[in-house]
C-alpha positions in Angstrom: -19.2 -21.5 -21.6 -18.2 -17.6 -20.2 -16.2 -17.7 -17.4 -18.3 -16.3 -14.1 -16.4 -13.3 -13.5 -14.5 -12.4 -10.9 -16.6 -11.0 -7.6 -15.6 -8.0 -6.2 -14.4 -6.8 -10.1 -10.8 -5.0 -9.7 -12.5 -2.1 -10.0 -14.2 -2.1 -6.7 -13.5 0.9 -5.4 -11.8 1.0 -1.9 -12.2 3.2 0.8 -10.6 4.3 4.4 -13.3 4.0 7.1 -12.1 5.7 10.7 -13.9 3.5 12.9 -13.8 -0.5 13.5 -16.1 -2.0 10.3 -18.5 -4.9 11.3 -20.6 -6.7 9.2 -24.1 -5.5 8.9 -25.1 -1.7 7.4 -23.0 0.9 7.9 -23.1 4.8 7.3 -21.5 6.6 4.3 -21.3 10.3 3.8 -20.0 13.6 2.8 -16.9 13.7 0.4 -17.2 9.7 0.6 -20.4 9.7 -0.1 -20.3 12.1 -2.9 -17.0 9.9 -4.1 -19.2 6.5 -4.5 -22.0 7.9 -5.9 -21.3 10.9 -8.0 -17.6 10.2 -9.0 -17.5 5.9 -9.9 -21.4 6.3 -10.5 -22.0 3.3 -7.9 -26.2 2.0 -7.5 -27.8 -0.2 -5.6 -26.2 -4.0 -5.6 -22.2 -2.3 -6.5 -19.6 -3.4 -4.9 -17.8 -1.3 -2.3 -14.4 -2.4 -0.7 -14.0 -0.4 2.8 -10.5 -1.5 5.4 -9.6 0.9 8.7 -6.5 -0.3 9.4 -7.1 -2.4 12.0 -9.4 -5.0 11.3 -8.5 -5.4 7.6 -10.7 -5.9 4.1 -14.0 -6.1 4.1 -16.5 -6.2 1.4 -19.8 -3.7 1.1 -22.7 -3.7 -1.3 -24.1 -0.3 -2.2 -27.8 -0.5 -0.2 -29.1 3.0 -0.6 -27.2 5.5 -2.6 -27.6 9.2 -2.4 -25.9 12.3 -2.6 -25.0 12.7 0.3 -25.6 9.9 2.4 -24.9 6.5 1.0 -25.8 3.0 3.9 -23.9 -0.5 2.4 -24.4 -4.1 3.8 -20.8 -5.2 4.9 -20.5 -8.4 4.7 -17.6 -10.5 4.4 -13.8 -10.0 5.5 -11.4 -10.4 2.3 -8.3 -10.0 4.3 -6.5 -9.1 7.3 -4.6 -6.6 8.4 -1.0 -7.2 5.8 2.1 -6.7 8.4 4.0 -3.7 7.5 7.8 -3.7 7.7 8.8 -2.2 10.5 10.5 0.6 9.0 10.7 4.4 9.5 11.1 7.3 7.1 12.4 10.5 9.0 12.0 13.4 7.3 12.6 17.0 7.2 9.4 19.3 5.9 9.4 20.3 2.0 7.9 22.1 0.4 4.4 22.2 0.0 3.8 20.1 -2.9 7.1 17.5 -2.3 6.3 17.1 1.8 2.5 15.9 0.0 4.6 13.4 -2.5 7.0 11.7 0.3 4.0 11.1 2.8 2.1 10.0 -1.1 5.0 7.6 -1.5 5.7 6.5 1.9 2.6 5.0 2.0 3.1 3.1 -1.3 6.3 2.1 -1.0 5.3 0.5 2.6 6.2 2.6 5.7 5.0 1.7 8.9 5.2 5.5 10.2 6.6 8.7 8.6 8.6 10.9 11.1 9.1 15.0 10.5 12.3 16.8 11.4 12.8 19.1 11.8 16.3 20.2 11.4 19.0 23.9 10.7 17.6 24.1 7.2 13.9 23.0 6.9 12.6 25.8 5.6 9.1 25.0 6.3 7.6 26.9 10.2 3.9 25.1 9.7 3.1 21.0 8.8 -0.4 20.8 7.7 -1.1 17.0 9.4 -4.1 16.8 7.9 -3.4 17.1 5.1 -0.6 14.5 4.9 -3.1 11.9 6.7 -4.9 12.2 3.9 -2.5 12.2 0.7 -1.5 8.8 2.8 -4.9 7.2 3.3 -5.5 7.7 -0.1 -2.3 6.3 -1.2 -3.8 3.1 0.3 -6.8 3.2 -0.7 -5.4 3.4 -4.3 -2.4 0.6 -3.7 -3.8 -2.0 -1.0 -3.0 -1.1 1.4 -5.0 -2.4 4.6 -2.9 -0.7 7.6 -2.2 3.8 6.9 1.0 4.4 7.8 1.7 6.4 11.6 1.8 10.3 11.4 4.2 11.3 13.7 4.2 14.7 15.4 6.7 17.0 14.2 10.2 16.6 16.3 13.8 18.6 16.2 16.2 16.7 15.6 17.7 16.6 19.2 15.8 15.7 20.0 15.0 12.8 18.1 18.5 11.5 18.3 18.6 12.0 22.4 15.8 9.5 22.7 16.2 7.4 19.5 16.0 3.8 20.8 19.1 1.7 20.5 17.9 -1.8 19.1 16.5 0.6 15.8 19.0 1.4 12.7 19.0 4.8 11.3 20.5 4.9 8.2 20.9 8.4 6.7 21.7 9.6 3.1 25.3 11.4 4.0 26.0 14.2 1.0 30.0 13.9 2.1 29.7 10.2 1.9 29.1 6.7 3.7 29.0 2.9 2.7 26.7 1.9 -0.2 22.5 2.3 0.8 22.2 -1.2 -0.5 24.9 -3.8 1.3 25.0 -0.8 4.7 20.7 -2.4 4.7 21.0 -5.8 3.9 23.8 -5.8 7.0 21.9 -5.2 9.6 18.5 -6.2 9.4 15.7 -5.8 12.2 13.7 -2.3 13.2 14.3 0.7 11.0 14.7 4.4 10.3 15.9 6.5 7.1 16.6 9.5 8.1 16.2 11.7 5.4 17.7 15.9 5.3 15.9 19.4 3.9 16.9 21.0 0.9 20.7 22.1 1.1 21.2 18.6 3.2 21.8 18.7 7.0 25.0 21.1 8.7 28.0 19.4 10.2 27.2 19.9 13.3 23.9 18.0 12.4 26.2 15.2 11.1 27.6 14.8 14.4 25.6 14.4 16.4 24.0 12.3 14.0 27.1 10.1 14.1 28.0 10.0 17.9 24.3 8.0 18.2 25.5 4.1 18.1 22.6 2.5 15.8 23.3 5.2 13.2 24.1 4.0 9.7 26.0 7.1 7.3 25.1 5.7 3.2 25.8 7.0 0.1 22.4 6.7 -2.4 25.2 6.7 -5.0 27.0 9.6 -6.9 24.6 11.3 -8.3 22.6 14.6 -6.3 19.5 14.0 -5.9 16.6 16.4 -4.0 15.3 15.4 -0.8 12.0 13.7 -2.4 14.0 11.7 -4.3 16.1 10.7 -1.8 13.4 9.6 0.5 11.3 7.5 -1.5 15.1 5.9 -3.4 15.4 5.3 0.3 13.2 3.6 0.8 12.9 1.2 -2.0 16.3 0.0 -1.6 15.4 -1.0 1.7 12.4 -3.0 1.0 14.2 -4.9 -1.5 17.2 -5.5 0.9 15.7 -6.1 4.5 11.9 -5.5 3.5 8.6 -7.7 1.8 10.5 -6.6 -1.4 13.6 -9.2 -1.1 10.0 -11.9 -0.1 
């Protein structure tokens, strides 16, 4: 006797919708409607998963597919909002494409908050927050997250350090050396942040200012020189494995 197919299928499209989700009819318009009908070829009765970052993930079925407007019928809540590890990624913006990659990987790896930090050697003078947010939303749709990371306004390093909350560990990648990252992070569980500098690294004055923060912990990411985006992903992965939800 053949097995009953899983419902909804694993291939069911997922969409982030900003407004609170409730059971009943819901209208999906614009690019998302185009994606469902023209790209995914969904028809009446097909399944789609919706999440809003607040109420979890919901199962809906297509009721009225159109090119620019799709009506779906929202049914059961499949799961609640995931518990998100309390980790911030504070990263200096780098050239277009690579900062987008950082935002995408921050979401996939489980970061709760992305904080763009302006340093002396930051070469990006304008940051497209809408584009970064869009990259994180798309990453959440693909990787199964039910909560999109918060995106903070860009902040200068001095202001960030001046207002640093004492209860949050600040792990910073120091190219001049520090204790091994995994051991450093595992030794201090709880709310944390990772600070990654720009291409060219922190200046000596910035490094001294960071070290002066009581919550700061210098760490090493190994014997090789890493690009800023590689360092961000590596540091987050190490934290997740040693103190985050990869260790569960």
